[in-house]
C-alpha positions in Angstrom: -1.0 -17.1 8.8 0.5 -16.0 12.1 0.2 -12.7 14.0 -2.9 -11.5 12.2 -4.4 -8.2 13.5 -7.9 -8.2 14.7 -10.2 -7.0 11.9 -12.1 -4.8 14.3 -9.1 -2.6 14.9 -9.1 -1.3 11.3 -6.2 0.0 9.2 -6.2 3.4 11.0 -5.4 1.7 14.3 -2.8 -0.6 12.6 -0.8 2.3 11.2 -1.4 4.8 14.0 -3.1 7.3 11.7 -4.1 10.5 13.5 -6.4 13.1 12.1 -3.7 15.8 12.3 -1.4 13.6 10.2 -3.4 11.9 7.4 -7.0 13.0 7.5 -8.5 16.0 5.6 -11.2 18.0 7.4 -13.8 16.2 5.3 -12.5 12.8 6.3 -12.5 13.7 10.0 -16.2 14.5 9.6 -16.9 11.3 7.8 -15.2 9.2 10.5 -17.4 10.9 13.1 -20.5 10.5 10.9 -19.9 6.8 10.5 -20.1 6.3 14.3 -23.1 8.6 14.4 -25.0 6.6 11.8 -24.7 3.5 13.9 -25.9 5.2 17.1 -29.5 5.1 18.3 -29.6 8.7 19.5 -31.7 9.7 16.5 -30.4 13.3 16.4 -29.6 14.8 13.1 -25.9 15.4 12.4 -24.8 18.4 10.4 -23.5 17.5 6.9 -19.7 17.9 6.5 -18.6 21.0 4.6 -16.6 21.3 1.5 -17.4 17.8 0.2 -16.1 16.9 -3.3 -18.7 16.8 -6.0 -20.3 13.3 -6.2 -20.3 12.7 -2.4 -23.6 13.2 -0.5 -24.4 13.1 3.2 -27.6 11.8 4.7 -29.4 13.1 7.7 -27.1 11.1 10.0 -24.0 12.6 8.4 -23.1 9.3 6.6 -21.4 9.9 3.3 -22.6 8.2 0.1 -21.0 7.8 -3.3 -22.1 6.4 -6.6 -20.4 3.1 -7.4 -19.8 4.4 -10.9 -17.4 7.0 -9.5 -15.2 4.5 -7.7 -12.0 3.0 -9.2 -9.4 0.6 -7.8 -6.5 1.7 -5.6 -3.5 2.1 -8.0 -1.5 0.3 -5.3 -4.0 -2.6 -4.8 -1.8 -5.7 -4.5 -4.7 -8.1 -5.2 -5.3 -8.9 -8.8 -7.6 -11.9 -8.6 -11.1 -11.9 -7.1 -12.9 -15.2 -6.8 -16.3 -15.1 -8.5 -18.1 -17.5 -6.1 -16.9 -15.5 -3.1 -18.0 -12.2 -4.6 -21.5 -13.7 -5.4 -21.8 -14.9 -1.8 -20.9 -11.4 -0.5 -23.3 -9.8 -3.0 -26.1 -12.0 -1.6 -25.2 -10.9 1.9 -25.2 -7.2 0.8 -28.6 -7.6 -0.8 -30.0 -8.8 2.6 -28.0 -6.8 5.1 -26.5 -3.9 3.2 -22.8 -2.8 3.5 -21.9 -2.9 7.2 -18.5 -1.2 6.9 -18.0 2.0 4.9 -15.6 1.9 2.0 -12.5 4.1 2.5 -12.0 6.3 -0.5 -9.7 9.2 -1.6 -10.6 12.0 -4.1 -8.7 11.3 -7.3 -9.1 14.9 -8.4 -10.9 14.2 -11.7 -14.4 13.6 -10.4 -13.7 10.0 -9.5 -12.5 8.4 -6.3 -9.9 5.7 -5.5 -10.9 2.8 -3.4 -8.3 2.7 -0.6 -10.0 -0.2 1.4 -13.0 -2.1 0.3 -12.6 -3.1 -3.3 -14.1 -6.5 -2.7 -17.1 -4.9 -1.1 -17.4 -2.4 -4.0 -17.4 -5.2 -6.6 -20.0 -7.2 -4.6 -22.1 -4.1 -4.2 -22.2 -3.7 -8.0 -23.2 -7.3 -8.4 -26.0 -6.7 -5.8 -27.3 -3.8 -7.9 -26.5 -1.0 -5.5 -26.1 2.4 -7.1 -24.6 4.1 -4.0 -22.3 2.8 -1.2 -21.4 4.3 2.2 -17.9 5.8 2.2 -15.5 7.6 4.4 -13.3 10.1 2.7 -9.6 10.1 3.6 -6.3 11.2 2.0 -3.1 9.1 2.1 0.3 9.1 0.5 1.3 6.3 -1.9 3.0 4.3 0.9 -0.1 4.4 3.1 -2.3 3.4 0.2 -0.3 0.3 -0.3 0.1 -0.5 3.4 -3.7 -0.3 4.0 -4.6 -2.4 0.9 -1.9 -4.9 1.9 -3.1 -5.1 5.5 -6.7 -5.5 4.5 -6.0 -8.4 2.2 -3.5 -10.1 4.5 -6.0 -9.9 7.4 -8.5 -11.8 5.2 -5.9 -14.1 3.6 -7.1 -12.9 0.2 -3.8 -12.6 -1.6 -2.2 -15.4 -3.6 1.6 -16.0 -2.8 2.8 -14.0 -5.8 0.5 -11.0 -5.1 1.6 -11.0 -1.5 5.3 -11.1 -2.5 4.8 -8.3 -5.1 3.1 -6.2 -2.4 5.9 -6.6 0.1 8.5 -5.8 -2.6 6.5 -2.7 -3.8 6.2 -1.5 -0.2 9.9 -1.8 0.2 10.5 0.1 -3.0 8.0 2.9 -2.3 9.0 3.4 1.3 12.6 2.4 1.5 11.7 0.0 4.3 13.8 -3.1 5.1 12.2 -6.6 5.2 12.2 -6.4 8.9 10.4 -3.0 9.0 7.8 -4.3 6.4 7.3 -7.4 8.6 6.6 -5.2 11.6 4.1 -3.0 9.6 2.0 -6.0 8.5 2.3 -8.1 11.6 4.5 -10.9 10.1 7.8 -12.5 11.0 10.8 -11.2 9.0 11.4 -14.7 7.6 7.8 -14.8 6.3 8.4 -11.6 4.3 11.9 -12.8 3.1 10.5 -16.2 1.9 7.6 -14.4 0.1 9.8 -12.0 -1.7 12.1 -14.8 -2.9 9.2 -16.3 -4.8 9.6 -13.4 -7.3 12.8 -15.0 -8.5 10.9 -17.9 -10.0 10.6 -18.0 -13.8 7.3 -16.7 -15.1 5.7 -20.1 -15.9 6.5 -21.3 -12.4 5.0 -18.2 -10.8 1.8 -18.8 -12.9 1.6 -22.4 -11.7 1.9 -21.1 -8.1 -0.9 -18.6 -8.6 -3.1 -21.2 -10.2 -2.5 -23.6 -7.4 -0.7 -26.3 -9.5 2.3 -26.0 -7.1 2.5 -24.8 -3.5 4.8 -22.3 -1.8 6.7 -25.3 -0.4 7.3 -26.6 -3.9 8.4 -23.1 -5.0 10.9 -22.9 -2.2 12.3 -26.3 -3.3 12.6 -25.1 -6.8 14.4 -22.0 -5.7 16.9 -24.1 -3.8 18.1 -25.7 -7.1 21.3 -24.0 -8.2 21.2 -24.9 -11.9 18.4 -23.5 -14.1 18.2 -26.7 -16.2 17.9 -28.8 -13.0 15.2 -26.5 -11.8 13.3 -27.3 -15.0 13.7 -31.0 -14.3 12.3 -30.7 -10.8 9.4 -28.5 -12.0 8.5 -31.0 -14.6 8.5 -33.8 -12.0 6.3 -31.8 -9.6 3.8 -31.0 -12.3 3.8 -34.4 -14.1 4.1 -36.7 -11.1 2.3 -34.8 -8.3 5.5 -34.9 -6.2 5.0 -33.8 -2.6 7.0 -31.0 -1.0 9.3 -33.4 1.0 10.2 -35.4 -2.1 10.8 -32.1 -4.1 13.2 -30.9 -1.4 15.0 -34.2 -1.5 15.3 -34.1 -5.2 16.6 -30.5 -5.1 19.4 -31.7 -2.8 20.1 -34.6 -5.2 20.3 -32.4 -8.2 22.6 -29.9 -6.4 24.9 -32.7 -5.4 25.1 -34.4 -8.8 22.9 -37.5 -8.9 23.3 -38.0 -5.2 26.9 -39.3 -5.2 28.0 -36.8 -2.5 30.2 -34.8 -4.9 29.7 -31.4 -6.2 28.3 -31.4 -9.7 30.8 -29.9 -12.1 29.5 -26.9 -14.1 28.7 -27.8 -17.7 30.3 -25.5 -20.3 27.8 -23.0 -21.7 27.4 -23.0 -25.5 26.0 -19.6 -26.4 26.0 -20.6 -30.0 23.8 -23.7 -29.6 21.1 -24.0 -32.2 17.9 -22.5 -30.6 15.9 -25.3 -32.2 17.9 -27.9 -30.3 17.5 -25.9 -27.1 13.7 -25.9 -27.6 13.7 -29.6 -28.3 15.7 -30.3 -25.1 13.2 -28.3 -23.1 10.3 -30.2 -24.5 12.1 -33.5 -23.7 12.7 -32.2 -20.1 9.1 -31.3 -19.7 7.8 -34.6 -21.1 10.3 -36.9 -19.3 10.8 -35.0 -16.1 14.6 -35.4 -16.2 17.7 -33.9 -17.6 18.0 -34.3 -21.4 20.9 -33.2 -23.7 21.1 -33.3 -27.4 24.6 -33.4 -28.7 25.3 -32.6 -32.4 23.0 -31.0 -34.9 19.4 -31.3 -36.1 20.6 -33.8 -38.8 22.9 -36.0 -36.7 23.9 -36.4 -33.1 23.0 -38.2 -29.8 20.3 -37.9 -27.2 21.3 -38.3 -23.5 18.6 -38.9 -21.0 19.7 -39.0 -17.3 18.0 -40.9 -14.4 18.8 -40.7 -10.7 17.2 -43.9 -9.2 15.9 -47.2 -10.4 12.4 -46.0 -10.0 13.3 -43.0 -12.1 14.6 -45.3 -14.8 11.4 -47.4 -14.7 9.3 -44.3 -14.9 11.2 -43.0 -18.0 11.0 -46.4 -19.6 7.2 -46.6 -19.4 7.0 -43.0 -20.7 9.0 -43.9 -23.8 8.2 -47.6 -24.4 4.9 -47.9 -22.6 3.6 -51.0 -20.8 4.6 -54.4 -22.1 
């Protein structure tokens, strides 16, 4: 992923957050205390004043909070956390502790939102820690989403749909354009635009993308198909045949042109009164055969039309239906 920010800069640097703009007095003290805790001066640092109940400061001014009082950022774009990766991080935390404080915000009900560091918090729980080092900050909804988005993108932790949803949510919350969002997260505008387009995929195709059954390249090829039935055909071929992205793009062009004869495919009349049982059967045939299938008539009598686009396609369908000789 291009144009990634250096992790050492932190989200504060990325967004130009100044104490006078976003930080509460308590969070200013916690930011100072984090640096003090890592120094070797050994001098005691006065504890910050007016800390919310549940947060304690040690002799170095570092703030600590019970993991039981932490809850996810409501604008966290990441929904999936890999178990193996969390266990590896938990092992590291057992040996070395948490090296970077978790950024939190007072939720006002005795608990605290995790603004940055949910993965570290989950791993800390696995490692058996009862308390974690924190820095207390306060952000508006836009900043919460921006920081969570930046943190995950920096580590390439989001799947394509999570990333797309985060960009879209950021635009909705802040009223930013795609170009402005791209500038905030250090991406090209086209990267953000292509990501957001993925949200136009049908739900099952989005699930396949999240699960890794298809790639973002496959998804873009599917989105290029103009007709929804043809999109289903291509999706079935990708899933069933392991079609690569280049072949998927070529088939998308073929479907759009009408079996590759260079002429625009005429629109088929829609039959809103078509028997839903027939529609369901057609869909099952499409998924099984990986090509366009139409049932004409009724459930009692009619005809079945199966299309093919190349000789290889015909052979493939033949072996699916008839089997090997």
